[in-house]
C-alpha positions in Angstrom: -0.1 0.0 0.0 2.8 2.4 0.9 4.4 1.7 -2.5 1.2 2.6 -4.3 1.0 5.9 -2.3 4.7 6.8 -3.2 3.9 6.2 -6.9 0.9 8.5 -6.7 3.1 11.1 -5.1 5.8 10.7 -7.7 3.1 11.1 -10.5 1.9 14.3 -8.6 5.4 15.6 -8.4 6.2 15.0 -12.1 3.1 16.8 -13.3 3.8 19.6 -10.9 7.3 19.9 -12.3 6.0 20.2 -15.8 3.7 23.2 -14.9 4.6 26.8 -15.6 5.4 28.9 -12.5 2.2 30.6 -12.4 0.3 27.4 -12.4 2.6 26.0 -9.6 1.5 29.0 -7.6 -2.2 28.2 -8.3 -1.6 24.6 -7.1 0.1 26.0 -3.9 -2.8 28.3 -3.2 -5.3 25.4 -3.7 -3.3 23.1 -1.3 -3.3 26.0 1.3 -7.0 26.4 0.9 -7.6 22.6 1.5 -5.3 22.7 4.5 -7.2 25.7 6.0 -10.5 24.1 5.2 -9.5 21.0 7.1 -8.3 23.0 10.1 -11.4 25.1 10.1 -13.6 21.9 10.0 -11.8 20.7 13.1 -12.3 24.1 14.8 -16.0 24.0 14.1 -16.4 20.5 15.3 -14.6 21.5 18.6 -16.7 24.6 18.9 -19.9 22.4 18.5 -18.6 19.9 21.1 -17.8 22.8 23.5 -21.2 24.4 23.2 -22.9 21.1 23.7 -20.7 20.5 26.8 -21.6 23.9 28.2 -25.3 23.3 27.7 -25.1 19.9 29.5 -23.2 21.3 32.4 -25.4 24.3 32.8 -22.9 27.1 32.1 -23.6 28.0 28.6 -24.7 31.5 29.8 -21.0 32.3 30.5 -19.2 34.6 28.1 -15.6 34.0 26.8 -14.5 36.7 29.2 -16.1 34.9 32.1 -14.4 31.7 31.2 -11.0 33.5 30.8 -11.4 35.0 34.2 -12.4 31.6 35.8 -9.2 30.1 34.2 -7.1 33.0 35.3 -8.3 32.7 38.9 -7.8 28.9 38.9 -4.3 29.2 37.6 -3.4 31.8 40.2 -4.9 29.6 43.0 -7.7 32.0 44.0 
């Protein structure tokens, strides 16, 4: 399986090498877009999980500032 993946990467790299510079930049831009989209998806899933947890625990009324203050107080031992 790893060998097949390496072959796909080599084909991809060969095609990339054949592109003119401006097209290479477009490919890079697209790859960065895909990476950001994956990261954003993860953030959204985490945000949804956190909101559901807050509702379950009964503290969904707290603001971000409230939470930051609670964490600060906890870390300083108050």
